[in-house]
N, C-alpha and C positions, 0 to 999 in steps of 0.2 A: 287400431286403437289410438285415439287422440292422446296428446300429452296429459290433458286434464283428466281424461278417463283413467289413464295409467296411474296418475297420482291418487285418484279415488280408490282404485283397486289396491294399491299399496297400503293406503290408510286403513282400508277394511281388513286386509290381511294382518296388519300390525295390531289392530284392536282385537281381532280374534286370538292372536297369539298371546297378547297381554292377558286376556280373559282366561285362556287355557293355563298359562303359567301360574296365575293367581289362584285359580280354582284348585289345581293339583297340589300346590304348596299348602293351601289351607286344609285340603282333605288329608294330606299327610300329617299335618299338625293336630287337627281337631277331629278328624273322622268325617265321613260323608254326611251323616245326618246333621251334625252341628255346623256344617259349612252352609251358610245362607247366601242368598243372592246379594244381600246388602254387604256382607263381608267381602264377597268376591269383587263387587263393584268398588268398594273402598280400596282394596289391595291393588286392583288394576288401574285405579285412578279414572274410573268411568262412572256414568250414572247407572243406577239399577235398571232403568228402562233399556239402556244400550245392551246390557248383559242379556236381558230377556230377548231382545231383538236377534241376537246372535244364537242364543241357546234357549229355546222356549221351556225346557225343563232340565233339571240338573244332570240327569242321566245322559242327556245329549252331549254334554261336555265330555263325559267319559267315553262315549261312543266315538266322538271325533278324535280323541287322543288315541284310542285303541286302533281306529282305522289308519291313522298315520303310522303307528308302529307296525301294523301288518304290511303296509305299503313299503316301509323301509326293509322289512324282512323279505318281502318278495324281491326287492332289488338285490339283497345279499345272496339270495338263492340264485338269481340270474347270473351274478358274478361268479359264484362257485361253479355253476354249470359251464360257463365259458372258459374258466381257468383250470379246472381240474377234471381230466378225462375219467378219473376213477369215481367221480361223484354220480353214482348211479341212483336209481329210484329209491332203493332201500336206504342209502346214505342220506338222500334228500329228506325222507320222512323222519329219520332219526335227528337230522339237523334241525328240522322244523320244530319237533317236540322239545329238543334241548333249548332252542332259542326262545320258545314260548315259555318254558319253565323259568328261564332267567328273567324274562319280563314280568311274569306273574309273581315270582318270589320278591322282586324289587318293589312291586306295587300291590302287595296283598290287600290293601284297603280298598282297591278298586274291584276286586273279584266278586264280592257278594252283590253290590248294587248293579254291576253289569249282568250278573246271572239272573237277578230278579227282573231286570228289564227284558231280557230274552224270554222270560216267562210271564211278561206283563199280561193281565187279563184283557187289556185293550188290544184287539188284533192288529190295529194299525201301528201301535207302539211296538209290539213284539216283532212284527214283520220289519219295521224300520230298523230295529236293533239287529235282527238277523242279517239284513242287507248291508248294514254298516260294518259288520264284522265278517269279512269275506274269507274266513279261515277255510271253509269248505272248498273255495276256489283254489287256494294254495294246495290243499291236499289232493284235489281233483287233478291239478296239473301234474303233481308228482306221480300220482297213480296212472295217469295217461302215459307218462314216460315209462313207467313200469310195465304197462301192458305192451307197449311197443318193444320193450326189451324181452318180453315173454315171461316175466316173473309175477305178473298180477293175473289172477283168475279172470276168465272171460264170461262166466255164466251169470254174473251180476253186473249191472251198469256201474261205470266209474262214479256216477253221481251217488248211488247208494253206498258204495264202498267209502267214498269221501265223507258222507254224512255219518257213517258208522265210526270212522276215526275221529271226526269232529266231536261226536257225542262222547267218545272215550276221553278226549281231552277235557271237555267242559265239566263232565261229572267228576273227574279226578281232581281238577283244579278247584272245583267248588267244595268237595269234601276236604281237601287239604286246607283251604282257607278257613272253613268253618270248624273243623274238628281236629286236624292233624298238623298244625303249623310247625310242630317240633320235628317233623320228618323232612327229608329232602324231597322237594317236589320233583326235581329232575329225576330222581330214582323212581318215584311213584309213576311219573309219566312214561319213563322207559319201560317199566313193568307193564303198564297199561297198553303201550304200543306193541310190545312183544306178544302179549296175550291176543291182541287183535290180529296181529300178523300170523301167528302160529296156531291160534285156536286153543281151546281148553280141553279138547279130547286127546287122550294119549294115542299115539300111533298104534295101529293094530300089530300084534306080534307077527313075525315072519310066518307066512303060510296060512295065516288065519283066514284070508279072503277065500281060499280054495277049499276050506273045510266045510 
């Protein structure tokens, strides 16, 4: 990369970061709907057209932020694996859900617009949102380690199991943000994860299988 190209890339990264900071601050202050492109541009010190060039719709700003948060979470998971021999697959799944709870509780105002974007009736938009939020990949990785440890069932694919846990996270976070903000999201997510891992059926009483 030439020096001039390197300068251009740094300038682009700086503008993107300014837009992100401005948008997130405005959304925290005013809410998602009241935060307009004009307000974002003014706060970032850029033109409205520049903001559009980087983020063609407001939800894409949230997706970019969430993607970077998940990338940082993946890095923290990798460090824990490298440093803690007791950090098994179950510990990893609980760690992921606890970290996600902390992020969502801190930025509750982002949950509903992100959730709606994942359900966008435009297939291209909803797919872009799904691909931008690689939560299932993080869960798939943890479950893959669990399968290697012999603690994850082998009769379903790791992909299906990861999607099931991702769905448990998204619906719990959405319900919390929309209806139950007075509750602890961390506790709600731990309960959802425990139910997903243990199941809802009571274990059969001793000897019942042979009767």
